[in-house]
C-alpha positions in Angstrom: 122.0 125.7 74.7 122.1 124.5 78.3 122.5 120.9 79.9 120.6 119.6 82.8 118.8 116.4 84.4 115.5 115.1 84.1 113.2 115.4 87.6 109.8 115.6 86.9 107.6 114.3 84.2 103.9 115.1 84.1 102.9 114.4 80.7 103.9 116.8 78.1 106.1 118.6 80.5 109.5 117.7 81.9 110.9 119.5 84.7 114.8 119.8 84.1 117.3 120.6 86.8 119.7 122.9 84.9 123.6 122.0 86.5 124.3 125.5 88.0 120.9 124.3 89.9 117.6 126.3 88.0 114.8 124.4 87.1 112.8 124.9 84.4 110.1 123.1 83.1 110.1 122.4 79.1 108.4 120.5 76.1 109.5 118.2 73.4 110.7 119.4 70.3 108.4 118.3 66.9 108.6 114.4 67.4 110.8 114.4 69.3 112.1 110.1 69.3 115.1 108.3 70.6 116.1 105.8 67.0 115.6 102.5 67.8 112.6 102.2 71.1 109.4 102.8 70.4 107.7 103.7 74.3 105.0 105.7 75.4 107.4 108.0 76.9 110.9 109.0 75.2 112.4 110.8 77.9 111.9 109.4 81.4 113.1 110.6 85.1 117.3 110.0 84.8 118.3 111.6 81.7 120.1 114.2 80.9 119.0 116.8 78.0 120.0 119.8 76.4 117.6 122.3 76.2 117.3 125.8 75.0 115.2 128.0 77.0 112.6 129.8 75.4 113.1 134.0 76.4 113.3 134.6 79.9 111.0 132.6 80.9 111.7 129.2 83.0 110.6 126.5 79.9 112.7 125.4 77.8 112.7 123.2 75.3 114.4 119.9 74.8 116.0 119.3 71.6 118.2 116.2 73.4 118.9 113.2 74.6 122.8 112.3 76.3 123.4 108.7 75.7 122.0 106.6 78.9 123.2 103.7 79.9 120.4 102.0 81.2 116.5 102.4 81.2 113.4 100.7 83.5 110.9 99.4 81.6 108.2 98.0 81.3 105.6 96.3 79.2 102.4 100.1 79.1 99.9 99.3 80.6 97.9 100.6 77.3 98.9 100.1 74.7 100.4 96.2 74.4 103.1 96.6 71.8 104.5 99.5 73.6 106.5 99.6 77.1 106.9 102.4 79.6 110.2 103.6 80.7 110.0 104.4 84.5 113.4 105.6 84.7 116.9 105.9 82.9 120.8 105.7 83.9 120.5 104.5 87.0 122.9 102.6 90.1 120.3 100.0 91.7 116.6 99.6 91.8 115.2 98.8 94.7 112.4 96.5 95.1 109.9 96.8 97.9 108.6 93.1 99.1 105.2 93.2 101.5 104.3 89.5 102.2 101.1 90.6 103.5 99.0 94.9 103.0 99.2 93.8 100.1 101.4 90.6 99.5 104.1 90.3 97.2 104.2 87.0 94.6 107.6 85.2 93.9 106.3 85.3 90.0 106.0 89.2 90.2 109.7 89.3 91.9 111.1 87.4 88.7 109.5 89.3 86.2 110.9 93.0 87.6 114.3 90.8 88.2 114.5 89.6 85.1 113.6 92.6 83.3 116.4 94.5 84.9 119.4 91.9 84.4 118.1 92.4 80.7 119.2 95.2 81.0 122.0 94.8 83.3 120.6 96.9 86.5 121.4 96.1 89.9 119.1 95.0 92.7 117.8 94.9 95.7 115.4 93.7 97.2 113.9 95.3 100.7 111.6 93.0 102.5 109.9 95.8 104.3 106.7 95.8 107.2 108.4 93.1 109.6 107.2 94.3 112.1 103.7 93.1 111.3 104.9 89.7 109.9 103.9 87.1 112.2 106.4 83.5 112.7 104.7 82.1 109.6 105.9 85.1 108.0 109.6 85.1 109.3 109.9 82.5 107.7 108.1 82.5 104.5 110.9 85.9 104.9 113.4 83.8 105.5 112.6 80.8 102.9 112.8 83.6 100.1 115.7 85.8 101.5 117.5 82.4 101.3 116.5 81.8 97.6 117.0 85.5 96.1 120.5 85.4 98.3 122.1 82.2 97.5 121.6 83.6 92.9 123.5 86.8 94.6 120.7 89.2 95.3 120.8 91.4 98.2 118.3 91.3 100.6 117.5 93.9 103.4 114.4 92.7 106.3 113.2 96.7 106.9 110.2 98.3 109.2 109.8 101.8 107.8 107.3 102.7 110.0 109.1 101.4 113.1 112.6 103.7 111.7 114.1 99.6 112.0 117.3 98.8 109.4 116.4 102.3 107.8 120.1 102.9 108.2 121.5 100.1 105.7 119.7 101.7 103.1 120.6 104.2 103.7 124.4 103.1 103.2 123.6 101.1 100.4 122.0 104.9 98.3 124.9 107.2 99.5 125.9 109.3 96.4 124.1 106.8 93.6 120.3 107.6 91.1 118.2 104.5 93.0 115.2 103.8 92.2 112.0 102.4 94.8 109.7 100.5 93.1 106.5 97.8 94.0 103.5 96.7 93.7 101.0 100.1 95.2 100.8 100.0 99.3 104.1 98.3 100.2 105.5 102.0 100.8 107.5 102.7 98.9 107.2 106.9 99.7 107.1 105.5 104.1 110.3 104.3 102.9 112.1 107.9 100.8 109.9 109.5 103.9 111.9 107.9 107.0 115.3 108.0 104.9 115.8 111.7 104.5 112.8 114.0 106.1 113.3 117.0 104.8 111.2 114.5 102.2 108.0 114.6 103.0 106.2 112.0 100.7 102.5 112.0 100.9 101.5 108.4 101.2 98.4 106.4 101.6 97.1 103.9 104.0 96.1 100.6 103.0 92.7 99.6 101.4 90.4 97.9 104.1 88.6 95.7 101.9 91.1 94.8 99.4 94.3 95.0 101.7 95.6 96.5 98.6 98.0 100.3 98.2 96.4 103.4 96.5 98.6 105.1 93.6 100.2 108.6 95.7 101.8 108.5 92.8 100.9 109.6 90.2 104.5 109.8 87.9 107.5 108.9 88.9 109.9 111.6 90.8 113.4 112.3 91.2 114.8 113.5 94.4 117.8 114.8 95.8 119.1 112.9 99.1 119.8 115.4 102.2 122.6 112.5 102.6 124.3 112.7 98.8 122.7 110.8 96.3 119.1 110.6 94.2 116.3 108.5 94.8 112.9 107.5 91.6 109.6 107.6 92.8 108.2 105.3 90.6 103.9 104.3 91.0 102.7 102.4 92.3 103.4 99.1 89.6 100.6 96.2 89.5 102.1 94.1 87.1 105.3 94.0 85.2 104.9 92.5 81.5 107.9 91.4 79.5 109.2 93.5 76.9 112.2 93.9 74.5 112.8 90.0 74.6 112.5 87.1 73.1 111.6 83.9 74.9 114.5 81.7 73.7 116.7 83.8 75.4 114.4 84.1 78.9 116.3 81.7 80.9 119.3 84.0 80.3 118.3 86.8 82.6 118.0 83.9 85.7 121.5 83.8 86.5 121.6 80.1 87.9 119.8 78.9 84.9 121.8 80.2 82.5 125.3 79.1 84.9 124.1 75.2 84.6 122.6 75.3 81.1 125.6 75.1 79.6 125.7 72.1 80.9 122.6 70.6 78.8 123.1 68.5 76.1 121.4 70.8 73.5 123.1 74.3 72.7 119.0 75.2 72.7 118.0 73.6 75.8 114.8 75.3 76.1 114.9 73.1 80.1 110.9 72.1 79.5 111.0 68.9 78.0 114.5 68.3 76.4 115.7 65.4 77.7 119.4 64.7 79.0 119.5 68.6 80.7 121.4 70.2 82.9 118.3 72.7 84.6 115.5 70.6 85.2 118.2 68.0 87.1 119.3 70.8 89.0 115.8 71.7 90.0 115.1 67.5 91.2 118.9 68.0 93.0 117.6 71.2 94.8 120.4 73.4 93.7 118.3 75.2 91.6 114.7 76.8 93.8 111.1 75.1 92.3 109.6 78.7 93.2 111.6 80.4 90.3 112.0 77.1 88.2 107.6 77.2 88.5 107.9 80.5 87.7 110.2 80.4 84.6 107.7 77.9 83.1 104.9 80.3 84.1 106.7 83.0 81.7 107.2 81.1 79.0 103.6 80.0 78.8 101.8 82.6 79.1 100.3 85.0 75.9 103.0 87.6 75.6 100.5 89.7 73.2 98.1 89.1 75.8 97.3 93.5 75.4 97.0 93.5 79.5 99.4 91.3 82.0 97.7 88.7 84.9 98.5 91.3 88.1 100.0 88.3 89.6 
């Protein structure tokens, strides 16, 4: 039996990099499932697995997953009751945000952040394409950075095409397993190429008609940096549906709301209509961002059984 790291999954086939660097294409044995996790993909990029080689070929059969420390999951686009694991065993997620071509809304950002918080995955917010922002967008970006920095999220301002502040990202990723995520068209593959010229990932231009990205990454794939560490390039995400949590606990994953909720009069306060709610008072006083609180209410008000999530 051999051990290795999943570096790519394409449906029924999984590319495994053995500890000595050898690459094998593997399938899953039988009705292999991860106990307690109902997902469309039982194995994800970043998983460490045990596998057996089939004869002398570079193919094998995965027999076991070595315990995960975490994973990033989203709602499946096809099945309302199931999730899709984007990647496993992550050190840091870099959420790529753009304020135009395409626009990333704060609702999308906050949905993403609470999912990462639920699985204790650190997130760094990266504002890309700063070279095309006018004064209004630069002001908007500054406001968003203030909001998320105050909560405790690191924020970077970069331009992958102009190579602005790319070294900051490189320093943050060195020696770690990193995930780059965000909408199609925000520049994920371009950023990876600017971090390591040897990778040369495929990129596509933004659609002029829709001002949205074209999918260039069909599957999550893990790449090794020449400067040390790994990056997972993920397919563009149009929406980020919430899964594996209850409505009553959503506020736990808004760090600033959770911190202040301890001062509410009622222990089971939902921070929506109750009297003497410390959270609502903090919003009124400007201590909690109104946009974050409004997004909290929107997420609470969503139909969680809805088959497809609205993108924005």
